[in-house]
VOFIGU-437255 format. One line per 8 residues: for each residue x, y, z of N, C-alpha, C. Coordinates in Angstrom, 3 decimals. Last residue first. Layout:
N
X:Y:Z:X:Y:Z:X:Y:Z; ...;
! end
This chain:
312
-33.534:1.872:25.535:-33.913:2.466:26.817:-35.272:1.947:27.373; -31.498:-0.749:24.241:-32.678:0.100:24.205:-32.958:0.731:25.551; -29.081:-2.482:22.569:-29.399:-1.684:23.712:-30.641:-0.850:23.386; -27.535:-5.624:21.841:-28.567:-4.658:21.440:-29.032:-3.861:22.688; -24.139:-6.676:21.636:-25.312:-6.273:22.518:-26.251:-5.349:21.715; -22.116:-9.280:20.930:-22.910:-8.159:20.345:-24.081:-7.878:21.167; -18.932:-10.455:21.712:-20.314:-10.337:22.144:-20.964:-9.100:21.455; -16.396:-12.951:21.099:-17.052:-11.639:20.840:-18.439:-11.631:21.443;
-13.393:-14.520:22.381:-14.807:-14.496:22.112:-15.292:-13.045:21.926; -10.373:-14.989:20.594:-11.055:-14.401:21.733:-12.504:-14.178:21.473; -9.850:-16.014:18.058:-9.545:-16.843:19.195:-10.188:-16.340:20.490; -10.069:-14.776:15.648:-11.309:-15.186:16.271:-11.135:-16.043:17.559; -8.488:-12.450:13.796:-8.296:-13.280:14.930:-9.592:-13.529:15.620; -9.678:-12.473:10.354:-9.216:-11.807:11.596:-9.036:-12.801:12.743; -10.936:-12.055:7.318:-9.898:-12.820:7.983:-9.406:-11.946:9.172; -14.517:-12.038:6.599:-13.197:-11.403:6.698:-12.238:-12.263:7.490;
-16.729:-13.768:6.627:-16.395:-12.967:5.433:-14.984:-12.423:5.430; -18.287:-16.240:7.794:-16.947:-15.715:8.000:-16.557:-15.030:6.677; -21.559:-16.248:8.982:-20.718:-16.234:7.807:-19.382:-15.526:8.061; -22.773:-15.803:11.400:-22.464:-17.116:11.057:-21.499:-17.189:9.858; -22.482:-13.434:14.127:-22.607:-13.671:12.693:-22.157:-15.094:12.359; -24.145:-14.220:17.305:-22.989:-13.800:16.480:-23.264:-14.136:15.020; -27.162:-12.988:18.522:-26.443:-14.132:17.983:-25.239:-13.570:17.203; -27.088:-10.552:21.301:-27.554:-11.073:20.004:-26.616:-12.252:19.512;
-28.251:-9.807:24.441:-27.112:-10.474:23.709:-27.631:-11.051:22.384; -29.535:-6.774:25.462:-29.846:-8.071:24.944:-28.699:-8.635:24.080; -30.191:-4.403:27.880:-29.130:-4.979:27.019:-29.520:-6.419:26.692; -31.710:-1.396:28.575:-31.921:-2.845:28.427:-30.981:-3.374:27.427; -30.950:1.068:30.796:-30.714:0.613:29.389:-30.835:-0.850:29.388; -30.840:2.313:33.277:-32.165:1.818:32.722:-32.064:1.578:31.201; -28.425:2.655:34.462:-28.904:3.731:33.606:-30.252:3.446:32.935; -27.929:0.155:35.542:-28.231:1.293:36.475:-28.784:2.516:35.648;
-27.463:-1.253:33.184:-28.666:-1.536:33.978:-28.956:-0.400:34.903; -24.992:-0.213:32.480:-26.207:-0.031:31.589:-27.485:-0.238:32.342; -23.457:-1.026:34.531:-23.653:0.376:34.370:-24.796:0.685:33.481; -23.449:-3.758:33.972:-24.002:-3.270:35.195:-24.290:-1.790:35.167; -22.194:-3.826:31.535:-23.524:-4.230:31.546:-24.228:-3.767:32.847; -19.630:-2.955:32.518:-20.334:-2.212:31.423:-21.800:-2.558:31.493; -18.925:-5.002:34.233:-19.061:-3.578:34.729:-19.797:-2.755:33.777; -18.724:-7.108:32.491:-19.746:-7.092:33.540:-19.955:-5.710:34.121;
-16.467:-6.269:31.019:-17.740:-6.372:30.324:-18.943:-6.392:31.383; -14.560:-6.395:33.028:-14.790:-5.059:32.353:-16.187:-5.150:31.708; -14.506:-9.097:33.607:-14.941:-8.181:34.666:-15.309:-6.743:34.052; -13.605:-10.307:31.266:-15.018:-10.464:31.558:-15.432:-9.497:32.647; -11.577:-9.109:28.895:-11.689:-9.131:30.393:-13.110:-9.168:30.797; -12.073:-9.450:26.263:-10.750:-9.627:26.736:-10.654:-9.802:28.254; -14.289:-9.884:24.167:-14.273:-10.166:25.626:-12.877:-10.506:26.074; -14.952:-7.339:21.966:-14.101:-8.508:22.178:-13.974:-8.696:23.703;
-18.198:-6.236:20.923:-17.083:-6.160:21.842:-16.233:-7.438:21.824; -20.503:-4.120:19.430:-19.772:-5.375:19.355:-18.487:-5.242:20.176; -23.678:-2.889:19.900:-22.314:-2.716:20.359:-21.586:-4.053:20.280; -26.244:-0.996:18.712:-25.639:-2.283:18.533:-24.109:-2.092:18.860; -29.251:0.737:19.770:-27.740:0.608:19.670:-27.312:-0.800:19.513; -32.014:2.711:18.903:-31.451:1.427:19.253:-30.000:1.423:18.968; -35.006:4.751:19.282:-33.585:4.575:19.034:-33.111:3.213:19.585; -37.601:4.942:20.122:-37.341:4.376:18.809:-35.945:4.087:18.501;
-37.565:6.169:22.519:-37.954:4.713:22.512:-37.679:4.072:21.100; -34.897:8.446:23.138:-36.112:8.075:22.370:-36.375:6.601:22.334; -32.578:8.073:24.440:-33.689:8.631:25.174:-35.001:8.374:24.450; -30.198:7.210:23.416:-31.299:6.187:23.515:-32.483:6.797:24.284; -28.295:9.193:23.579:-28.792:8.750:22.228:-29.954:7.890:22.353; -27.964:9.317:26.353:-28.507:10.492:25.659:-29.014:10.087:24.287; -26.879:6.750:26.910:-28.187:7.228:27.459:-28.833:8.401:26.730; -24.427:7.018:25.589:-25.470:6.067:25.125:-26.814:6.431:25.598;
-23.228:8.862:27.200:-23.426:9.249:25.811:-24.517:8.273:25.213; -23.050:7.408:29.593:-23.716:8.719:29.614:-24.145:9.159:28.124; -21.517:5.261:28.892:-22.858:5.091:29.183:-23.698:6.363:29.200; -19.032:6.578:28.473:-19.694:5.899:27.385:-21.246:5.702:27.646; -18.523:7.518:31.092:-18.668:8.454:29.987:-19.429:7.781:28.781; -18.252:5.053:32.428:-19.264:6.075:32.858:-19.557:7.065:31.787; -16.129:3.724:30.993:-17.500:3.242:30.987:-18.521:4.282:31.428; -13.509:4.373:31.119:-14.290:5.051:30.176:-15.772:4.686:30.180;
-12.292:2.695:33.036:-12.423:4.176:33.220:-13.220:4.938:32.333; -12.273:0.146:32.038:-13.249:0.542:33.110:-13.444:2.046:33.209; -11.814:-0.446:28.738:-11.236:0.078:29.929:-12.328:0.541:30.824; -13.233:-1.338:26.610:-11.879:-1.969:26.765:-11.212:-1.479:28.026; -15.571:-1.074:24.638:-15.560:-1.454:26.030:-14.285:-2.172:26.385; -15.351:-0.646:21.979:-15.302:0.557:22.807:-15.327:0.248:24.253; -15.509:-2.513:19.769:-14.317:-2.447:20.682:-14.202:-1.177:21.424; -17.778:-0.620:17.908:-17.049:-1.788:18.028:-15.818:-1.610:18.832;
-21.162:0.572:17.514:-19.796:0.726:17.944:-19.082:-0.588:18.043; -24.010:2.519:16.523:-23.207:1.283:16.444:-21.874:1.640:17.044; -27.304:3.600:16.825:-25.953:3.807:17.233:-25.193:2.516:17.122; -29.966:4.966:14.947:-29.187:3.749:15.293:-27.841:4.184:15.738; -31.068:7.384:14.403:-31.992:6.278:14.729:-31.182:5.093:15.339; -30.199:10.781:14.905:-29.709:9.380:14.902:-30.873:8.483:15.294; -30.637:13.494:15.460:-30.282:13.050:14.101:-29.923:11.619:13.942; -30.947:13.719:18.155:-32.183:13.978:17.272:-31.939:13.511:15.836;
-28.451:13.572:19.113:-29.339:12.358:19.247:-30.597:12.497:18.427; -27.404:16.072:18.718:-26.926:14.976:17.925:-27.889:13.797:17.910; -28.814:17.455:20.719:-28.914:17.847:19.334:-28.531:16.745:18.447; -27.931:16.167:23.024:-29.325:16.206:22.714:-29.562:16.514:21.298; -25.204:16.775:22.935:-25.631:15.325:22.879:-27.102:15.290:22.464; -25.352:19.499:23.212:-24.797:18.958:22.021:-25.232:17.542:21.823; -26.342:19.587:25.869:-27.103:20.233:24.819:-26.666:19.700:23.449; -24.427:18.345:27.438:-25.760:17.742:27.258:-26.534:18.301:26.072;
-21.077:18.293:25.987:-22.109:18.716:26.849:-23.454:18.143:26.502; -18.174:16.273:25.988:-19.281:16.733:25.274:-20.434:17.147:26.248; -16.101:15.092:27.568:-16.371:16.521:27.602:-17.538:17.069:26.810; -16.161:12.357:27.280:-15.933:12.953:28.615:-16.312:14.426:28.666; -16.427:11.686:24.585:-17.530:11.302:25.513:-17.380:12.017:26.848; -15.937:13.763:21.955:-15.250:13.300:23.189:-16.323:13.014:24.219; -16.017:13.753:18.662:-16.877:13.565:19.770:-16.166:12.944:20.921; -15.880:15.042:15.476:-15.014:14.943:16.698:-15.980:14.842:17.887;
-17.064:13.293:12.690:-17.390:14.198:13.791:-16.454:13.907:14.998; -17.721:12.962:9.314:-16.856:12.692:10.354:-16.991:13.742:11.435; -20.343:11.580:7.273:-19.731:12.666:8.000:-18.735:12.156:9.021; -22.072:10.824:4.372:-21.061:10.380:5.228:-20.439:11.644:5.976; -25.344:10.222:3.252:-24.340:11.200:3.572:-23.335:10.582:4.552; -26.815:9.072:0.233:-26.576:8.878:1.643:-25.355:9.722:2.018; -26.847:9.455:-2.470:-27.597:10.407:-1.595:-27.525:10.039:-0.146; -25.148:8.122:-4.051:-26.239:7.374:-3.556:-27.178:8.180:-2.722;
-23.173:10.008:-4.546:-24.156:9.782:-5.491:-25.368:8.979:-5.058; -22.866:11.678:-1.288:-22.412:10.771:-2.348:-23.514:10.614:-3.451; -21.676:14.315:0.399:-22.936:13.831:-0.146:-22.421:12.915:-1.361; -19.887:14.765:3.421:-19.884:14.521:1.972:-21.165:13.861:1.460; -18.353:16.761:5.770:-19.633:16.074:5.433:-19.720:15.893:3.909; -16.209:17.085:8.681:-16.454:17.134:7.176:-17.759:16.350:6.895; -16.036:17.645:11.434:-14.858:17.593:10.617:-15.135:17.775:9.139; -17.527:19.267:14.152:-17.722:18.538:12.947:-16.605:18.742:11.927;
-17.472:20.106:16.836:-16.207:19.804:16.152:-16.409:19.085:14.831; -20.193:20.280:17.564:-19.285:19.505:18.400:-18.035:19.134:17.541; -21.156:21.167:14.291:-21.580:20.850:15.692:-20.584:19.974:16.325; -21.615:22.908:11.443:-20.485:22.476:12.370:-20.957:22.362:13.851; -24.620:21.640:9.921:-23.829:22.754:10.457:-22.669:22.149:11.282; -25.650:20.107:6.988:-25.073:19.878:8.365:-24.193:21.033:8.745; -26.353:20.923:4.464:-27.483:20.687:5.385:-26.903:20.515:6.842; -24.301:21.069:2.637:-24.549:22.265:3.469:-25.662:22.121:4.488;
-21.911:19.024:1.909:-23.353:18.856:2.283:-23.701:20.070:3.179; -19.604:19.007:-0.840:-20.078:19.492:0.516:-21.566:19.412:0.726; -19.238:15.895:-2.547:-19.509:17.278:-2.565:-19.815:17.725:-1.183; -17.429:13.235:-4.119:-18.014:13.891:-2.912:-18.223:15.389:-3.187; -15.928:10.412:-5.168:-17.015:11.338:-5.639:-17.662:11.933:-4.340; -14.105:8.827:-3.923:-13.584:9.962:-4.699:-14.722:10.931:-5.130; -13.863:7.168:-1.294:-14.926:7.881:-1.896:-14.433:9.067:-2.687; -11.364:6.260:-0.352:-12.340:5.279:-0.828:-13.592:5.861:-1.499;
-9.964:8.532:0.419:-9.306:7.556:-0.399:-10.331:6.573:-1.117; -11.702:9.781:2.208:-11.362:10.447:0.906:-10.745:9.474:-0.046; -11.564:7.930:4.294:-12.846:8.186:3.596:-12.558:8.805:2.168; -8.863:8.166:4.958:-9.376:6.915:4.500:-10.631:7.031:3.683; -8.806:10.790:5.943:-8.008:10.407:4.749:-8.460:9.152:4.141; -10.480:10.534:8.103:-10.926:11.415:6.990:-10.111:11.059:5.735; -8.804:8.815:9.689:-10.155:8.407:9.240:-10.670:9.288:8.068; -6.671:10.514:10.059:-6.474:9.324:9.276:-7.812:8.768:8.780;
-7.963:12.456:11.741:-7.181:12.852:10.478:-7.086:11.680:9.552; -8.954:10.969:13.804:-9.824:11.676:12.931:-9.206:12.036:11.586; -6.472:10.208:14.972:-7.476:9.229:14.501:-8.347:9.834:13.464; -5.488:12.617:15.756:-4.758:11.840:14.700:-5.637:10.748:14.191; -7.456:13.434:17.714:-7.193:14.254:16.529:-6.446:13.454:15.406; -9.882:11.370:19.122:-8.453:11.665:18.943:-8.189:12.343:17.654; -12.515:10.734:19.079:-12.113:11.906:19.841:-10.657:12.304:19.623; -15.012:10.033:16.596:-13.871:9.666:17.376:-13.474:10.966:18.156;
-17.612:8.938:14.361:-17.170:9.827:15.435:-15.844:9.257:16.069; -19.454:9.129:11.372:-18.297:8.493:12.044:-17.885:9.439:13.171; -22.686:8.754:10.404:-21.766:9.743:11.057:-20.628:8.946:11.758; -24.744:8.421:7.624:-23.839:7.702:8.489:-22.757:8.728:9.044; -28.082:8.105:6.452:-26.918:8.938:6.847:-26.065:8.113:7.708; -29.565:5.985:5.545:-29.913:7.351:5.030:-28.725:8.281:5.279; -27.682:3.030:4.520:-28.311:3.905:5.481:-28.661:5.257:4.898; -27.019:0.561:3.002:-27.679:1.748:2.449:-28.409:2.532:3.507;
-25.460:-1.684:3.575:-26.668:-1.530:4.245:-27.586:-0.288:3.827; -22.984:-1.518:2.169:-23.824:-2.684:2.058:-25.226:-2.606:2.700; -21.692:0.925:2.649:-21.728:0.390:1.337:-22.754:-0.720:1.190; -22.052:1.389:5.380:-22.531:2.378:4.418:-22.647:1.730:2.993; -20.702:-0.853:6.385:-22.134:-0.662:6.648:-22.758:0.319:5.646; -18.116:-0.292:5.463:-18.769:-1.477:5.089:-20.273:-1.348:5.232; -17.554:2.099:6.812:-17.576:2.085:5.285:-18.370:0.876:4.789; -17.737:1.226:9.441:-18.658:2.267:8.910:-18.765:2.287:7.408;
-15.537:-0.534:9.589:-16.927:-0.975:9.878:-17.903:-0.015:9.278; -13.390:1.243:9.034:-13.726:0.010:8.210:-15.120:-0.406:8.423; -12.394:3.520:10.286:-13.562:3.641:9.413:-13.953:2.388:8.730; -10.506:3.916:12.226:-10.115:4.154:10.884:-11.211:3.999:9.863; -12.623:4.794:14.852:-11.271:4.450:14.518:-10.958:4.825:13.080; -15.091:5.354:15.991:-15.085:4.741:14.612:-13.689:4.274:14.191; -16.575:5.862:18.431:-15.217:5.292:18.415:-14.952:4.590:17.068; -19.919:5.211:17.393:-19.006:5.758:18.392:-17.627:5.099:18.302;
-21.821:6.237:14.588:-20.892:5.204:15.153:-20.011:5.916:16.204; -25.173:6.771:13.863:-23.945:7.339:14.398:-23.055:6.214:14.952; -27.462:6.726:11.124:-26.562:5.961:12.038:-25.425:6.837:12.486; -30.606:6.626:10.083:-29.565:7.583:10.337:-28.673:6.998:11.461; -31.605:4.024:7.769:-31.530:4.592:9.076:-30.477:5.678:9.058; -31.793:2.533:5.441:-32.531:3.845:5.473:-32.559:4.435:6.899; -30.800:-0.378:7.173:-31.205:0.261:5.879:-32.131:1.446:6.099; -30.565:-1.679:9.541:-29.745:-0.527:9.289:-30.175:0.255:8.051;
-31.985:-4.070:9.510:-31.983:-3.226:10.735:-31.339:-1.881:10.566; -31.235:-5.283:7.162:-32.553:-4.703:7.276:-32.741:-3.797:8.414; -28.811:-6.428:7.545:-28.794:-5.122:6.907:-30.246:-4.454:6.997; -27.650:-8.609:8.886:-28.826:-7.916:9.459:-29.005:-6.508:8.865; -25.404:-9.552:7.732:-26.477:-10.527:7.936:-27.764:-9.877:8.472; -23.784:-7.295:7.761:-24.078:-7.928:6.432:-25.270:-8.875:6.569; -23.548:-6.880:10.519:-24.298:-5.927:9.656:-24.693:-6.487:8.371; -21.859:-8.995:11.197:-23.168:-8.934:11.725:-24.070:-8.073:10.947;
-19.519:-8.146:9.822:-20.150:-9.397:9.510:-21.543:-9.497:9.973; -19.016:-5.773:11.327:-19.273:-5.713:9.934:-19.989:-7.014:9.341; -18.561:-6.777:13.881:-19.743:-5.895:13.697:-20.059:-5.813:12.210; -16.243:-8.273:13.343:-17.356:-8.923:13.828:-18.623:-8.116:13.643; -14.529:-6.144:12.558:-14.844:-7.145:11.549:-16.107:-7.936:12.001; -14.398:-4.781:15.051:-14.965:-4.085:13.862:-15.328:-5.110:12.705; -13.205:-6.645:16.715:-14.628:-6.447:16.862:-15.241:-5.632:15.766; -10.364:-6.416:15.903:-11.242:-7.549:15.538:-12.762:-7.357:15.700;
-9.515:-3.109:14.675:-9.589:-4.081:15.721:-10.590:-5.203:15.397; -7.265:-1.295:12.850:-8.596:-1.898:12.790:-8.619:-3.106:13.666; -5.423:1.399:14.292:-5.495:0.046:13.719:-6.977:-0.361:13.670; -5.510:3.697:15.781:-4.902:3.674:14.384:-4.684:2.373:13.818; -6.389:3.747:18.395:-7.314:3.866:17.281:-6.861:3.853:15.854; -4.949:3.816:20.617:-5.074:2.514:20.042:-5.936:2.583:18.687; -2.641:6.630:21.146:-3.976:5.997:20.962:-3.916:4.605:20.372; -0.208:7.881:21.096:-0.969:8.008:22.290:-2.379:7.418:22.140;
1.022:7.165:18.735:0.622:8.552:18.915:-0.365:8.737:20.078; -0.099:3.835:19.038:0.708:4.807:18.267:0.143:6.199:18.515; -0.236:0.506:19.792:-0.417:1.784:20.349:0.493:2.812:19.631; 0.412:-1.354:17.771:-0.901:-1.438:18.508:-1.256:-0.141:19.185; 1.624:-0.292:14.565:1.796:-0.520:16.091:0.396:-0.506:16.740; 1.163:0.301:12.064:1.618:-1.059:12.326:1.786:-1.383:13.702; -1.764:2.170:11.217:-0.520:2.046:11.894:-0.104:0.595:12.036; -3.157:2.379:7.910:-3.236:2.005:9.322:-1.798:2.114:9.908;
-5.393:3.103:5.329:-4.029:3.326:5.831:-4.154:3.187:7.346; -7.347:0.897:3.427:-7.228:1.728:4.613:-5.726:1.959:4.959; -9.570:0.325:0.872:-8.122:0.502:1.093:-8.006:1.424:2.396; -12.044:-2.023:0.024:-11.700:-0.888:0.726:-10.159:-0.873:0.982; -13.196:-3.080:-3.301:-12.517:-3.332:-2.042:-12.110:-1.969:-1.309; -16.323:-2.320:-4.750:-14.828:-2.188:-4.756:-14.304:-2.346:-3.361; -19.088:-4.203:-3.519:-18.450:-3.442:-4.573:-16.921:-3.423:-4.444; -20.056:-5.630:-1.396:-21.045:-4.861:-2.140:-20.324:-4.088:-3.314;
-18.061:-6.911:0.003:-18.984:-7.717:-0.777:-19.864:-7.022:-1.673; -14.905:-5.951:0.049:-16.223:-5.338:0.168:-17.176:-6.097:-0.697; -11.888:-6.875:1.773:-12.918:-7.108:0.786:-14.236:-6.362:1.075; -9.193:-4.531:2.272:-10.294:-5.349:2.848:-11.344:-5.558:1.761; -5.859:-3.755:2.404:-7.036:-3.892:1.513:-7.989:-4.888:2.066; -3.813:-1.491:4.085:-4.405:-2.782:3.964:-5.681:-2.802:3.157; -0.713:0.216:4.266:-2.060:0.139:3.684:-2.543:-1.301:3.754; 1.016:1.563:7.060:0.917:0.679:5.871:-0.505:0.740:5.329;
3.571:2.943:9.240:2.308:2.921:8.635:2.234:2.026:7.383; 6.165:2.833:10.042:5.170:2.573:11.029:3.771:2.644:10.511; 7.807:3.497:7.965:7.931:2.158:8.464:6.858:1.827:9.474; 7.203:6.174:7.633:6.902:5.283:6.478:6.872:3.818:7.029; 8.270:7.101:10.086:6.844:7.322:9.690:6.371:6.365:8.631; 10.967:6.529:9.878:10.122:5.908:10.953:8.656:5.979:10.589; 11.935:5.946:6.532:11.856:6.742:7.721:10.928:6.018:8.643; 13.931:3.186:5.165:12.618:3.936:5.259:12.603:4.731:6.642;
16.040:1.476:4.795:16.365:2.920:4.958:15.024:3.826:5.171; 15.167:-1.035:4.220:15.835:-0.812:5.473:16.065:0.625:5.820; 14.136:-0.606:1.669:13.210:-0.869:2.805:13.876:-0.669:4.160; 16.513:-0.389:0.275:15.558:0.743:0.300:14.621:0.593:1.476; 17.527:-2.935:0.477:18.273:-1.813:1.164:17.322:-0.553:1.305; 15.742:-4.283:-1.115:15.820:-4.644:0.274:16.533:-3.535:1.078; 16.309:-3.142:-3.606:14.907:-3.069:-3.018:14.931:-3.319:-1.556; 18.928:-3.883:-3.916:18.615:-2.436:-3.824:17.263:-2.290:-3.193;
18.751:-6.661:-4.174:19.472:-6.052:-3.002:19.096:-4.631:-2.879; 17.340:-6.656:-6.540:16.773:-7.325:-5.374:17.492:-6.799:-4.104; 19.114:-5.434:-8.367:17.709:-4.814:-8.082:17.103:-5.379:-6.812; 21.194:-7.202:-8.794:21.403:-5.977:-7.962:20.050:-5.346:-7.556; 20.353:-10.703:-8.483:20.451:-9.435:-9.211:20.562:-8.280:-8.284; 22.400:-13.395:-7.407:21.256:-12.487:-7.156:21.460:-11.132:-7.849; 23.034:-16.641:-8.307:23.494:-15.228:-8.402:22.306:-14.285:-8.319; 22.558:-19.313:-6.004:21.992:-18.557:-7.174:22.606:-17.059:-7.184;
23.043:-20.996:-3.947:24.181:-20.611:-4.746:23.766:-19.863:-5.972; 21.095:-21.585:-2.146:21.108:-22.327:-3.353:22.233:-21.978:-4.307; 21.539:-19.516:-0.332:21.713:-20.997:0.093:21.843:-21.882:-1.084; 20.706:-17.334:-1.854:22.104:-17.438:-1.451:22.472:-18.908:-1.022; 17.931:-17.852:-2.025:18.712:-17.800:-3.232:20.211:-17.998:-2.937; 17.241:-17.665:0.681:17.097:-18.929:-0.026:17.906:-19.014:-1.330; 17.869:-14.967:1.216:18.552:-16.041:2.028:18.414:-17.387:1.204; 16.152:-13.625:-0.536:17.570:-13.455:-0.695:18.331:-14.637:-0.023;
13.629:-14.398:0.573:13.988:-14.707:-0.803:15.439:-14.694:-1.007; 13.906:-13.314:3.181:13.675:-14.752:3.009:14.102:-15.186:1.594; 14.050:-10.616:2.601:15.151:-11.258:3.358:15.055:-12.765:3.109; 11.460:-10.175:1.480:12.721:-10.070:0.594:13.971:-10.740:1.291; 9.939:-10.616:3.766:9.668:-11.331:2.531:10.951:-11.331:1.658; 10.844:-8.786:5.590:10.903:-10.188:5.919:10.773:-11.063:4.633; 10.191:-6.386:4.204:11.569:-6.678:4.536:11.684:-8.147:4.791; 7.379:-6.595:4.147:8.117:-6.558:2.839:9.620:-6.896:3.150;
6.832:-6.480:6.848:6.389:-7.576:6.045:7.217:-7.684:4.808; 7.830:-3.946:7.482:8.327:-5.157:8.187:8.019:-6.428:7.334; 6.240:-2.228:6.020:7.623:-2.347:5.664:8.238:-3.606:6.247; 3.008:-3.328:5.097:3.879:-2.969:6.099:5.284:-3.193:5.662; 2.131:-2.503:1.674:1.950:-3.223:2.849:3.000:-2.763:3.869; 1.446:0.487:-0.252:2.397:-0.431:0.262:1.956:-1.238:1.576; -0.165:1.400:-2.641:-0.717:1.090:-1.337:0.246:0.041:-0.664; 1.563:1.778:-4.837:0.531:2.784:-4.523:0.026:2.610:-3.114;
3.134:-0.525:-4.842:3.783:0.731:-4.794:2.789:1.895:-4.436; 1.269:-2.560:-4.944:2.206:-2.488:-3.767:2.780:-1.142:-3.693; 0.247:-2.020:-7.504:-0.621:-1.967:-6.339:0.141:-1.862:-5.073; 2.412:-2.424:-9.148:1.887:-1.086:-9.066:0.948:-0.922:-7.875; 5.161:-4.308:-7.627:3.913:-4.239:-8.342:3.193:-2.912:-8.134; 7.352:-4.481:-6.108:7.402:-3.425:-7.093:6.156:-3.447:-7.982; 6.825:-6.701:-4.462:7.106:-5.414:-3.790:7.145:-4.240:-4.838; 5.563:-8.427:-6.970:5.402:-8.358:-5.515:5.619:-7.003:-5.148;
6.220:-8.645:-9.655:4.953:-9.166:-9.219:4.658:-9.001:-7.745; 8.696:-7.598:-9.854:7.584:-6.817:-10.460:6.207:-7.358:-10.106; 10.196:-9.563:-8.469:10.048:-8.186:-7.895:8.858:-7.426:-8.491; 9.842:-11.606:-10.290:9.430:-11.776:-8.865:9.233:-10.412:-8.257; 11.019:-10.644:-12.509:9.667:-10.955:-12.593:9.013:-11.053:-11.167; 13.703:-10.685:-11.619:13.010:-9.310:-12.028:11.535:-9.529:-12.067; 13.998:-13.380:-11.411:14.098:-12.562:-10.252:13.428:-11.203:-10.445; 13.884:-14.074:-14.093:12.829:-14.594:-13.070:12.809:-13.747:-11.863;
16.171:-12.962:-15.093:14.842:-12.427:-15.627:13.706:-12.915:-14.665; 18.114:-14.483:-13.721:17.998:-13.025:-13.466:16.618:-12.496:-13.923; 16.686:-17.623:-12.606:17.427:-16.768:-13.477:17.219:-15.367:-13.168; 16.337:-19.477:-9.710:15.744:-18.395:-10.476:16.860:-17.702:-11.279; 15.734:-21.730:-7.577:16.593:-21.706:-8.821:16.023:-20.707:-9.835; 14.109:-21.936:-5.364:15.053:-20.824:-5.387:16.004:-20.925:-6.541; 11.354:-21.429:-7.796:12.502:-20.982:-6.958:12.902:-21.919:-5.921; 9.130:-22.481:-9.093:10.452:-22.907:-9.427:11.612:-22.467:-8.577;
6.833:-21.246:-8.044:6.890:-22.699:-8.090:8.310:-23.172:-8.303; 7.315:-18.538:-8.296:7.308:-19.090:-6.978:7.362:-20.584:-6.994; 7.249:-18.496:-11.131:8.440:-18.155:-10.462:8.467:-18.663:-9.073; 4.647:-19.225:-11.634:5.682:-20.122:-11.994:6.929:-19.800:-11.303; 3.387:-16.802:-10.761:3.076:-18.098:-10.117:4.215:-19.181:-10.448; 4.473:-14.974:-12.607:4.789:-14.936:-11.245:4.498:-16.204:-10.479; 5.493:-16.789:-15.576:4.575:-16.069:-14.810:5.058:-15.952:-13.379; 8.093:-16.413:-17.891:7.637:-17.154:-16.773:6.696:-16.285:-15.970;
! end
């Protein structure tokens, strides 16, 4: 019986069918290599066991053992998971993420909705990014950047973030999705440069430690010389970071040729208004762009999004 037939016929499952169910779900090779969240797997198996018990079906030992194993997972294993995201330009992306909204003192260990919005916008506007040198602010775990790199063929793409744990997981996700890499000696260690990889496409991926509050003007000036486009997603979430964010944007946008695209989830309109007000004071022109029309990714769209184009 196929896995599809198993789900169609349950909860009346013979022992062999229960084994097939396990092999096609939590013990599948893909699930073993890139396990979904432990909570999801526990709820799934608990539901299966409950329905089988209600039906009076004899449950195989392996099913109980799998459930018990999930209950015994360490906190670290229980609080992280792998998620697989579609890549319209090739092999799907696999990202390791935290299952908690706030983890290790940061919100950067999850992929946030505005990153999907930015990715969808980039797919529809790839001409604005192709052959450009791009720096992303607040890259988080790297989904938007990897999608842009794969689909828009930039000349160079630099991921940045400030939190050590985020940078560590970001680099791990890049290594996971790009097995072909060599060191790129062209890039010197600047402002805590973490790593630089030259891909077969000849576009370069870098990860960079960049703290908006502490980075000095000379480093900002040097970095801005290597960027044509700045992108960011979900970086306007707290009024306290707006002055530092605008200072960094101002440095990158000093050249009239530079441009920025910022995707935001409008959770608090006052915070967004404060951001646009700070941009105006810094003589940065902000234009609201049309939202993407094609729904490529599955994410929460209940809260409105806004994509700003910024120029000095």
